[in-house]
ROBAPA-302807 format. One record per residue (C-alpha): residue in three letters; x, y, z. Coordinates in steps of 0.2 Angstrom, whole numbers, plus 5000, padded with zeros to 4 digits. Each point is the difference from the previous one (the first is absolute). Layout:
ALAXYZ/...
This chain:
MET523048085397/SER500950034984/ALA501150164998/ALA498850074986/HIS498449975011/ASN500950075015/GLN500450164990/THR498250014994/SER499449995018/LEU501250135005/GLU499450124986/SER498249985005/LEU500350065018/GLN499350165006/CYS501550095009/HIS501350144998/PHE501049894988/THR498649994987/TRP499250175002/ASP501250094987/LEU500650135013/ASP501350134995/ARG501749935003/ARG501150144996/THR501450015013/SER499750195004/PHE498249975002/LEU500249855011/LEU501250105011/LEU498850145002/GLN498649885005/ARG501149915012/ASP500350175009/PHE498150045000/LEU499649835007/GLU501350015014/ASP499350175005/ILE498349935002/GLY500749905015/THR499549835007/GLU498950055015/GLU498849875007/GLY498250044995/ASN500450054982/ARG498749894990/TRP501150014985/LEU501649935009/GLY500049844991/HIS499850084983/ILE501450125004/TYR501249865005/ASN499549914984/LEU500450144989/ARG501650045009/GLY500549824997/PHE499750014982/ILE501050164998/GLN501449935010/TYR500049854988/LYS500150104985/LEU501450115007/GLY501049845003/PHE499749975019/THR499349825000/GLU500249975018/ASP499250165005/ALA498649964988/LYS499749835008/SER500050085018/LEU498850134994/PHE498849874992/ASN500049905016/LYS499750165010/ALA498550034989/ALA499349835004/ASP500250035019/ALA499250184998/PHE498549934991/LYS499849875014/GLN500150135013/VAL498950134992/ARG498649874994/ASN500249905016/ALA500049844991/ASP501449884995/GLU499449994982/GLY498850084987/PRO499950064983/TRP501050155004/LEU501549894999/VAL499849954982/VAL501150144993/ASN501349985014/TYR500149814996/GLY500150044981/ASN501550125004/LEU500949875009/ALA499749874986/TRP500850124988/LEU501450045011/HIS500549825003/HIS499849974982/HIS501250134996/LEU501249945013/GLY500049834992/GLU499049915014/PRO498649914990/ALA499549895015/GLU499750165011/SER499250094985/GLN498849854997/ALA499550005019/TYR499450184999/LEU499149964984/SER499149865009/LYS499650125014/VAL499250124988/ASP499049864992/ALA499449955018/LEU499550185005/MET499050034983/ARG499149845003/GLU499650045018/TYR499650184997/PRO499250024983/SER499550174993/PRO498250055004/SER499950044982/GLN500349854988/ASP500750104986/GLU501150125010/LEU501549985011/HIS499950005019/PRO499750185007/GLU501549985011/ILE501149994984/TYR499150154992/ALA500350105015/GLU501849965001/ARG500350034982/ALA499150175001/TRP501050055015/THR501649964991/LEU499650094984/MET499550155010/ASN501950025003/PHE500649924984/SER498950054985/LYS499450164992/ASP498449904995/ARG498950085014/GLU498449944992/LEU500649825001/VAL500450035019/VAL498250065003/ASP499249864990/LEU501049875009/PHE499550075017/LYS498250014994/LYS500049824996/ALA500749955017/ILE498850115009/ARG498549934990/MET500449835006/GLN500550045017/PRO499350165006/ASP500449995018/MET501950044998/VAL500250185006/GLU501850024994/TRP499549954983/ASN498750134999/THR501250135007/SER501349964987/TYR498750004986/VAL499550175005/LEU501850065000/GLY500349924983/LEU498550114994/VAL500850155007/LYS501649964991/THR499149984984/HIS499150175002/ASN501650095005/HIS500749954983/SER498550064991/ASN499450184996/THR498449985010/GLY500849995018/VAL499049935015/ASP498150024996/ALA498649995013/ASP499649824997/LEU501849955004/LEU500150115015/GLU498449915006/LYS500949834997/MET501550065010/ARG498950065014/HIS499149835001/ALA501749915000/LYS500650115013/GLU498549965011/GLN500349814997/ASP501950015003/PRO500250145014/GLU501749955005/ASN500850034983/LEU500850175001/TYR500749994983/LEU498249994993/ALA499550145012/ALA501350114994/VAL499649974981/TYR498250035004/LEU500450175007/LEU501050044985/GLY498549974989/LEU498850095012/GLY501150155000/LYS499750024981/THR498250035004/LYS500550165009/GLU499449945017/THR500950055016/ILE501149865005/GLU501350075011/ASP499449935016/GLU499849834993/ALA501750014993/ARG500850055016/GLU499149865010/LEU500649874987/GLY501750075002/SER499949965019/GLN499549824996/VAL501349974987/LEU501450065012/ARG499449865012/ASN500049864988/PRO501649904994/VAL501050074986/SER499549944983/SER499850074982/TYR498249935003/SER499850105016/GLY499250154990/ILE501350135004/ARG500550044982/PRO498250034994/LEU499750095016/LEU501550124997/ARG499250044983/VAL498450045009/TYR501050125012/ARG500950084985/HIS498450044990/HIS498750045014/ILE501050055015/SER501850064997/VAL501649924994/ASP500850065017/GLU498849905010/ALA500449854988/ILE501950025004/ASP499550015019/LEU499049844999/ALA501449914990/GLU501350065012/GLU499049945015/ALA499849834993/LEU501949994996/LYS500450065017/THR499149855008/HIS500849884987/PRO501750084996/ASP500649844990/GLN498649984988/ARG500650034983/TYR498250024993/LEU499650145012/LYS501650094995/ARG499449994982/CYS498350085006/VAL500950145009/ALA501150034985/LEU498550014989/CYS499250135010/TYR501650115000/LYS500049984981/TRP498250064999/LYS500450155011/ILE501650054990/MET499449964982/PHE498250065001/PHE499650105016/SER501650125002/LYS499850164990/SER501850055006/ARG501549905004/PRO499749885014/ARG500950045016/PRO501749915002/GLY499549895014/MET498549934990/MET501149984985/ASP501349905010/ARG498749895007/ALA499349964983/ILE501649974992/SER500649885015/LEU498449904999/HIS500049984981/GLU501849955001/GLU499649875013/VAL498549944990/VAL501149964985/SER501249905011/LEU498549915008/TYR499349944983/PRO501649964991/HIS499149874988/SER498650124994/PRO500950175000/LEU499450094984/MET498550105007/LYS500950035016/LYS501550074991/ILE498950114989/GLU499150075016/LEU501850035007/ALA500550094985/SER498450115000/ILE500550055018/TYR501850034996/ALA499450114985/LYS499050115013/SER501650035011/ASP501250144998/HIS501549895003/SER499549834992/GLN499650054982/ASP501549904993/LYS499449845009/ALA498450014991/LYS500950004984/GLU501149865005/ILE498549895005/TYR499150034984/GLN501549964989/GLU500349845010/LEU498249954997/LEU500050054982/GLN501549894997/SER499349855009/ASP499149854993/VAL498150025004/VAL498549924992/HIS498850104989/ALA498750045013/ASP501450075011/LYS500850094986/GLN498350094997/MET500050065018/LEU501850055000/TYR499950104984/ASN498450085006/TYR500850065016/TYR501650054992/ALA499050104987/LYS499250105014/TYR501750025009/LEU500750084983/PHE498550114998/PHE499750065018/VAL501750005008/LEU501350024985/ASN498850104989/GLU500549904985/SER498449994991/ASP500549924984/ARG500949865008/SER498549985012/VAL498949974984/GLN501249874994/TYR499949905015/HIS498150015001/MET500149934982/ASN501149865006/ALA498749965013/ALA498650014988/GLU500849894987/ILE500149855010/PRO498449914995/GLU499449945018/LYS498550085008/SER500450095017/PHE499750165009/PHE501750074996/ARG499749974981/GLU498450095000/ASN500750145011/SER501450034988/ILE498850004985/ARG498950135009/HIS501650115003/LEU500549984981/GLU498250064995/LYS500150155011/THR501750044994/LYS499449994982/ASP498650115004/ARG501250135007/GLY500950014983/ARG501649925006/MET500749874988/CYS498349994993/ARG500349914984/GLU501249875007/ILE498849965014/GLU498549994988/GLU500949874989/PHE500649905015/LEU498249995007/GLU499349954983/ASN501249864998/LEU499949945018/GLN499649815002/GLU498549945011/PRO500649925016/THR500149815001/SER499249995017/
């Protein structure tokens, strides 16, 4: 095979190397932490996909041997989960390995995996002549759930996969979770139709506690009483292996909104007591204390609670050294509420403001710093300036919209009215 033909064949593969994924280092590090927190417990139907994505991330970060090991683990995981030595679910994995060996300057090995892809596609053609195999659509959809802002594309890919292969329960579960994410980022919220889809998916996938917790969150918005169901689900979550897919984080949000933040703290602390070395649980407990201190304390928190919150947040920052931005912002927020750590909050923000971060992260940083200036330091004018800094970055995000809303409210109150009006009139539309 000629080099030109080999390249064309590689380019035509369906795999992580050709899906135009976000390759910013900061984002890759964040996603690596997220995937590591999912865990690798047996029985996870997405385990092969997890290893595939982790392998791609490690390659892009420069760890080629780790990438090769993870791609091989992906193949083994697929064989175990599907109880078969080969099948169409290996097309993406073999495509990744073909690209990896190509980049490593190993054309013979790369060609071998290209041949394996060709063989699989001949042996297992797509049920629909004009479309890709549903296994490919499902893996790409799952990958983009974590890597893309295009939630409509995620939902569309899952729909294509399910239409051709409707018996895959985990695909339908992830499809419904994708719909939830789409609605969470719209103004409509979870409607009755989506709630019914969630209920049906929960019946089909009763052991998926993450789905159960997300369903309770949606159900709670209908004003129904859900305390008993939430506490029962809490008991189930505590019995399951630790994972960001275990359902504990959305369940803690259920406790916060529909029971009490104190019971959320108790649940998270109980989980951490059982698994004291799990960093993900430490992050969950820290989050609960943040809620208590930032949103549910009308007076200064008692010293013991503040000490516990600070200690946990400091530890979380150290446990996630490669994706520290949000963790450091949360730590600064806790410091700002302490009688003895105000200077530490200032130090963190100054360090972050001087660091080199991408536009999306700058929006978040400027938005939080603007609120810190307004609510903690009472510096209204500087707060307005940093909300402007966040808003003028033409990239669509929650933080940009939040800063724009703040500017509009400030303008209506008469502060810096003309300056803000001119700024908003000249604001560029976001690029994404």
